[in-house]
N, C-alpha and C positions, 0 to 999 in steps of 0.2 A: 503493499499500500504505499502509495505516495503521500508525502506531508506537505502542509502549507508552506508556501514560500520557496519550495525546490525549483530548480530549473532545469529543462530538458533542452538538450541543443544548444544552450545559451541563450534562449530566444523564448522559451514557452514556461512563464511562471504559473506554476500551481496554486489555485485559488482556493477550492473546494471540491469535494467529491459529490456529484450529482447523481450517480447510478452506479447499479452493480448487477453484474449478470454472471451466469454459468462459467464463461471462459475470460472474462475480461471486468474490469472497472472503469467507469467514466468519470472524467474530471473537469471541471470548469476551469480554463487557463487564458491568460493574457499573451498575446504574440507580441511582445516589444518590437520587433522587427518592422510589423505591419500596423502595429497601435490598434488591435482588434481583439475582442474574445473569440475562443475557439472550444471546442469538446475535444478532449483525447481520450482515446480508449486504450487502455493498457492491459496487455494480455497478462493473465494471472500467472504466478511463479511455476505453478505444476504444468502448466502447457509450456513454458518459454523453454522447458528443458527437454521437450520432445523435438528433435531436429525435423523429424518430417512434419510434425504439425506447423511449426515454424516456418518451414520452406513455404509450404502452402500459402499460409497466414501473408506473408511478403508478397508472393505471387498474385493473389486474388486481392490485396488490398491494393497492389500497385495497379490492378486491372480497373478496380473501383475508382481509382482515382483519374481515371480517364473520364467518368461520366459525369455529364454537367446537363442538368435537367431541374426544372422547377420542383418536380414533385420526388426529387431524391435528395437525401443530405448529402451536400457535396465533401469529397474528402480533398483535404489541401495537401497533406505531406503524410509520408511513410517513413518510420525508422527505426533505430535501435540505439540503445547507450547503456553501457554497463549492465548488460544482461536484461535491459527493460524493452520491451518490443510494442510498439506504440503507432496509432493511427490519429492524425490531426484531422479534425473534421469541423464542418459548419456548426456553430452553436444556434439551436434552434429553441425558442423561450416558448414554452407551451406544455401539454401534456400528452402522455402517449394515449392512442386508441383505446388501450385497456383501461386505463384509469377514466378515460371518458365514458366507455360502457359501464362501468361499475357505478359512476356518478349518475347516468341516466336511467340504468335499469335494463332498456332495449332504446334503440334509435328509430323514430319512425322512418318507413321504408324510403319515403323521397330524400330525406336527409343521407341516411344510409347509402344509397345508391350514389349520392353525388359525391359522398367520401370515397366510395368506391372507384369511381370513376378516375379521380386523383390517383389512387393508389395504382390502379391500373394504367395509368399514363407513366408512371414512374417506371412499373415493371416492362412495359413494352419498350422503353428507352431503354433499359438494361437489356432485355433480350435482343436487342437489335445490335448490340455489342456481343453479342453470345456470353453473356454472364448471367449465370442462374444464381437467383438469390438462396433458395433452399430452405429458408427459415422464415417465410412470410407468416407473419401472426400480429395482433392487436399491439404486443409489447414491442415490436420493430417499426410501428407506425406511428409519427407525431403529428400531433394537430397543433400549429402555432398558434399564438395569440391573435393574428389578423386572419384565423380560419385556413391557413394554407397547409394542405396536407403531404407529409414527406415520408419517404420510407427509407429507414437507416439501415446499419448493417451489411450491406452489399458487402462480398469479398470474405469477411471471416465466416460466414455461414457454409461457404464450399469449403473452407478450411476443415471444418468440423466434420470428422469421419465416424465410423461406429466406434473406432475406438476411443473416443474422446467424449461419447454420450453416456452420462452417469445420471445420478438422482437429480443433478442440476436441469436436466433435459424436460422435467416435467412439464415446464411450460410450455414446451415447443411441441411435444407429442400429440398435445390435443389437437395439433394443425398439422402432422405430418402425413404425408400421401403414403398408400399402401404399397407402391414401389420402395419409398424410401425405407418405410417400416422393416420391409423384407430385407433389407440392405442391398437392394438390386439397383438397376440404372436409373439416374432421373433426369429429366429434362425440363424445358419451359413448362410443359404440362402439369408437372409435379409442383411448381409455383403457383398454375391455375388453381389446383385441388386445395392447396393451403389459403389460396384467396378465396375459394368458395366458402371454407368451413369460417373465414373470419367475416364474411357477409353474413353468414348463419347466425352468429355470436350478435353483431350488429342489430340484426332485425327481431332477435327472438331474446336477447338478454343472456343466451347459454350456449354452451358447445354441445355439439350433437353426442359426443361419446364422453364418458367420465369414468375413473375407477379409481382403485387405491393404488395403482403401482403404475409406471409407465409400460410394461408390458402388457396389464390388461387392456390398456387405452389402444396401444398400437394393435392388438390382436383385434379390437372391434375396428379399427380403420381398414383392417384386411378382410374382414369377414361380413361385418354388419353393414346393412344399408343404412345410409343417411335418411332420417326421417325429412319428410317435405317441411319447411320452416312454418308453414300454415297450420299443422298438427301442432305445432307447439306455442303458438301465439298468433293473436287475432289480426284481422286488417292487413294481410300480406298478398298482395295480389297475384295473379297466377303468373304474370312474366317474370316477376322476381324470384317466385318459388320455382320455376324453370331453369332460371339462370344459376341458382345455387344448385340444383340436383344435376345439370348438365357438368358444373365445374367440378362436382364432386362425384362423379362416375369411378367406379373401381379399374374399369378398363380405359387406358390413356387414351385410346382412338376414339373413345365415346365422349371424350371431353371435348371443349373448343380447342381447336387446332392451333390457334394463336392467341395472344392477347387481343389483337386489332378485332378480331371477330367478337370477342366477349365486350370489347368498349361499345362497339354498334349496338348491341344488343341492352347493354345497360342504358345508353342514351334513348333508346327506342321505349325503353320502360317507362322513363320519365314522362314521356308525352301519351302513351298507350299503356297503361299498367295493366289494364284487366284484359288486353287482348293475348291470346296464346298463339304469340308468333316463334316461340324458340323452338329451332327443330332439334329434336333428340334423335341420337342415332338409333337404327333401329336394334332390338334385343333378338338376337337369333334363338330360335326354338319356340317363337310365338306361331299364332294361327298365321298370321300374315306372313311370316317367313316360310311355312310350309307352305303356302299358297304359292310363293314364288317357287319354291322347289319343285312342286308339280308342273308349274309352267315352264321351269328351266329358266327362269328369269333372274338376272342378278347372280348366278350361283358362281360361287368359286371356294378353292379349298378351304378360305379361313372360315366359312360360314359352318363346316363341319366341325369346329372346336366348340368344346363346351365352355360357355362364357364364363360360369362360375369356376372353372378349373385355372387358375392362375399360377399353377406351379412352374410353369416356364418362365416366368419373371424371377424366381428365385435363383436361377443360375446367371452365371456373366455370359457375356456374348460368345467367350469360347465355348461355353458348354452346352449351348442351344442347338448346335445342329444334328439333325436326324440323321440316324444310321440304320442302314438295312443289314441285319445279322446273316442273311443269306450268302451274299455274295460280297459284303462288306465296301460296297460302292456308297459314296455319300448322295442322297437324295434331297437336300436341302438347296439344289440348285435348280433356278427357274428354267433352265433350257434344259433339264434332265428327262427323257422321254418316258422315264420309269415313273416318276412323280406325275406327269400329265396322263399316264394310263390309269395311274392310282385313284387319281381324283376322278376321272371319266367314270371308273366302274363303282367306286364308292357312291357317287353320285346316283348313278342308274340304280344302285341298290337300295338307297334311302327313300328314292322316289317309288320303288316299287313296295318296301316295306308301308309306306304311307298309305298307297293305294288299296294295299291288302287290309289293312287295319280299318281304313275308312269304311270299305266296302263291309267287312267284319260287323261294325259297328251298325251300320245302316240295316243288315240283314236281322241282327239281334233286336233292334228296335222296333222295326216293322212287324218281325214275327211275335214279338213280345206283347205287342200293343193290340193284337188281333184276338187274345186268348184271356190276357189279365191287363185291361187297359188301366184301372186304376191303381193296382198293385205296383205295376211296372213303372208307372210314373212318379209314385212316391219312392220307389227304390232309385230311380235316376236322379230326382232331386235330392236325395238323400246322400247318394255317392257325390254328387257334384260338391255340394257343401262341404261334405268331409274333406273331399280332396283339396279344395280352397283355402279352408280354415286348418285342418289339421287337428280339429279338437270336435269334441260332440257337445251337444247343446248344454249337459249339465256341466261343462267346463268353461262355459261364457257366461258373461252377466252384463246387466244393463249399466251404463257410467250414470251414477246421480249428478244431479244439479247442485254444485257447489259453491256456485258464484255469489258474490257477498256476504258469504258465511266468514267466521274467523277461520284463522289456520287450523286451528287446533279442533275445531268442529267439523272443517272440511276433511281433516284427515280422519277422523272418526267414521264418517259417511264412507269414503272410498275404503276405509278398512272392512266396513260392514260387508261391502260389496264383494270383499275380496280382492281388491286392488291397491295397489302401491302409489306413490307420488313421488315427484322430484319439484322442486320450488324455484322459482324465478324473481326475483326482487323488480318492482317497478315501480317508480314515481307514480302518485295520482292525485289530481285535486277534488276528485269526487268520491272515492272510496277511501275509509278510514285504514289507517296504518295497520298492518298486521290481518286485513283481510282480502279475501280473494276477488281478484280483477277479473279475471278470465281463468278458462280450463282449454288444455290443448285439444282435448277430445270432448266434442259435444255432448250435451247431456242427453242421455236415453241410445247412444250408440252401444252396440253389442260389440265387446271386445274380450278377449281371452283372460280367465283370472291371472292374477298376479300381475296385469299389465300397469306400467307406470306411467300415471297421468300427470302430465306437466299443471303444475299450477302458479299463476303469475299472481305473487302477493304484493299489495302495497306497500310501498316504504314511506307512505305520507307524501304530502306536497312535494314538489319538485322545487327545488331550490332555486331562488331568483338573485342575479347578481345585483348590490347594491355598492354605490360609491360612498365611502363614508366622507362626510363632511369635515372640514377642519375646525374644531372645537377648542383649539389653544386659546388660552386666555379669557375665554368665557366662563361664566359662575358654574358651577356645578348644575343647579336647576335647569338654566339655559342648555347647557349641553345634553342634559338628559332628555328634555322635552325634544329637542332637534333630532336626536338618535331614534328616540322611541317612535317619533312619526314616522321612520322608515322603517318599522318593524324589526329593530335591532333591539336586541337586550342589552343592558348596559349594568359593568362592572365597576366598582369605585374603589381605588386605594388611594392613600394620602401618605405624603412626603412634606417634610420641611423644604422651605425655598426662600433664598434671599431675594431672588429676583422676581417673583409671581405671587402677587396679593394673596392673603389667605382667602382661601374659599374659591379660587378660580383655578383653571385646568392648566396644567403643566404640560402634559403630553397624552397622547392616547394611542392605542393599538387595538387591532391592524390600522394602518392607513391604507390609502388605496379601495382597492375593491374587496368586498367580501359578499357572502351568501345571506339572504333575508333569513331573521330568525336567529344568527349567529351572535355571539358576545362581543362587544367592544369595551375595552376597558379602558377607565380615563383614571388618570393620576392627579389628584386634587390638591393644591398647596395648603399646609398648614401654617403658612409663613414662615418667618426666622425660628430657626432652632435656637430657643433661651437655655435650652440645658447646658449648653455648653459654653454660654457666654460668661466672659470674665467680670469680676465686682472689683471695680476702681477703688485705689485706696488713696490716702492722702500722702502725696510725694513732695509737699512745699517743704525746702530744706535739705531734700536729697541733694548729692552732687549729681552732674549732668550725666555722668558715666552710670552711677547707680539706678538712675531712673530709666536710662537707656535699656540697660541690662534688665531690670524688672519687666518693662514693657516687652521687650524680644521674647523673653522665656514665657510669657504669658498669653503670646499668639497676637499681640498689639503693634501697630506700626508707629513707632516714634518720629515726632514732627519737632526736633530741639531748635528752639529759637533764642538767641543771645541778644534779647531787645529790652532787658529792664535795667534802668539806671540803680546806681547804687547796692547797696545790699552786699553779701559775701560773694565774692566774685567766684562763678561756676555753680553756684547753688540753685535750687529751683526756686523760682519767685511766685510762680502761678501755673496752675494747670488747666486743661480745656474742658475735662469732665470732674464734676465732683465728687467725692468719695462716695461710695455706695452706687454708683450710677452702673449700670447691667450694660456690659458692652460685647457686641459680637467680636469673634475673634477676625481679625482683618481690619479693624478697625483703627483710623489714624486719629492718634492722640497728640495735641500740640502741649510741648512743654516751654515755658520761658524760664530762661537762665539770667541771675544778676551778673551785670557787667563790672561791678567794682564801684567804690566812692568816687573814684576820679573819671570815670568813663561815661560818657553819656551816648544814648542810641542813635544811629542816625536817622532812624524814623520811629515814629511813635507805634508802642507795640500793637498786635491786633490779637484780640483777645476771642475765643470760639464763642459760636452762640450761646452755648450751656454756660450755667453759672459756673466761673472759674473759681478757684480756692487761691485765695493770696495769703502772702504772708502778713501776721498783724501780731500785737501785742498777745492775742490768745493762742497764736500758733506758733508753738516753739520750734526751732529748726530741728531737724532730725538727721 
């Protein structure tokens, strides 16, 4: 960890730590060469000892330094010094998208899509330079104070291999693509998958998969289907629903082929959100694809693969060549005659099987309906339902209506129906805090028992930004009235002050912007602190040096004036403050000194406005 005040490369002064991640720490620094503030990402020690990682880190950081785009955090410099490997980046004042989601609960789809378009623009710029991010997630997206969205951490993400993933990767595994989870090859479409998960979280307030370990979450990305966002949260239009689902397809070739296509659909969703215009890749094995096979339309060897079998992605490029065990020839060549013949005969065989099965079912249904129409109809319906759901009627239950209930009551109702729940927090101006705003699955829907129902729970009214007025110098009551009028709570502390009148505000905190309902603390003056005041003594008759010594030792400032005629030369003739006066430390005290019998003052002595003490017959010299 770097210390405040340290210099890197004799130009970057470390000011403070502003962030920390699994592989690096981020510091705010000042570049004295160009007189600007920057962010410096410093690799943690445990990774700086890994030469392979360091090499990749340097190479990718240098590649990222060539990226210049309004939606990318610019990289200014890359280097190492005394074993410290660092990247100097543009300093963006703002918050991460992750924090913004946590603050909002969920983001309205129009705002979410607008943010997504800016993120996608940054991704497209990187991809055009053949740079893949590999760690797109809300934590790596920053929203600046002026609303500009910027993607950060290009470069270091690619340097992170499976050997560097540990418990610190928990934040990333929620957004990891299936191919990355397997440790396989990843490309631009891997970024698109992670982008889809990020958009899912923006519009629903939650990630689609969660678990107690990185492994369990990664397995879900590999095996489980992403739920449609509209089943998790309300008011999500069909176009946005489909965009998320297309981005997060398990097979890379079913996703958007590139970010440019994605941006086109995102922009279109802003103007026609409820139009189903997103073109999804066909899922082989459906009725539509069977018809194409029967008509011999659009048929090729790839359509014969089982789309749920992704084992080919587990191997590297060198391991995926198909091999013919009979004669040892490679059949993974497009020009190989044996492959063409195999595809042709397998296709003919599948068409024949489909025709036979179709004829059998038609004959069975027609024959059965002539003898037992009612029973057979019931049997067919029951079989179809069982095949579709995989459960019997006894294993299913109706989802109760829990909207408006408290969280505790809603959970009880769901448990009565044999259902679980998962909660998402969201601010609401109309639903009381702790009550259910909406439920992911509509009331009355038949679902399998033990299904988790997403509950959107109100976190109370959404916070509103308020500019705190300047109340310095105002009375306590005036300051309180002004702040409470803005729905701010007021806390009061008191301090002594020599400069601010008693009862007035010395300072307040926080200054600038805060949120409605938060507390502003005002510091009110108690006036001068007389507890440490000095009680003046009678100094008439003291020698000038003795008087000066006493004043200095008690925190008072002596002002020695040799201006009194007569008397014993060098002794105190009069003092500016009478004995018993209470003086604050730092007070200037004028002391008048005798000039002696023969000397006369050049000017008349000036006495302080307080009643001075002078020498008299009743005041013996001391």
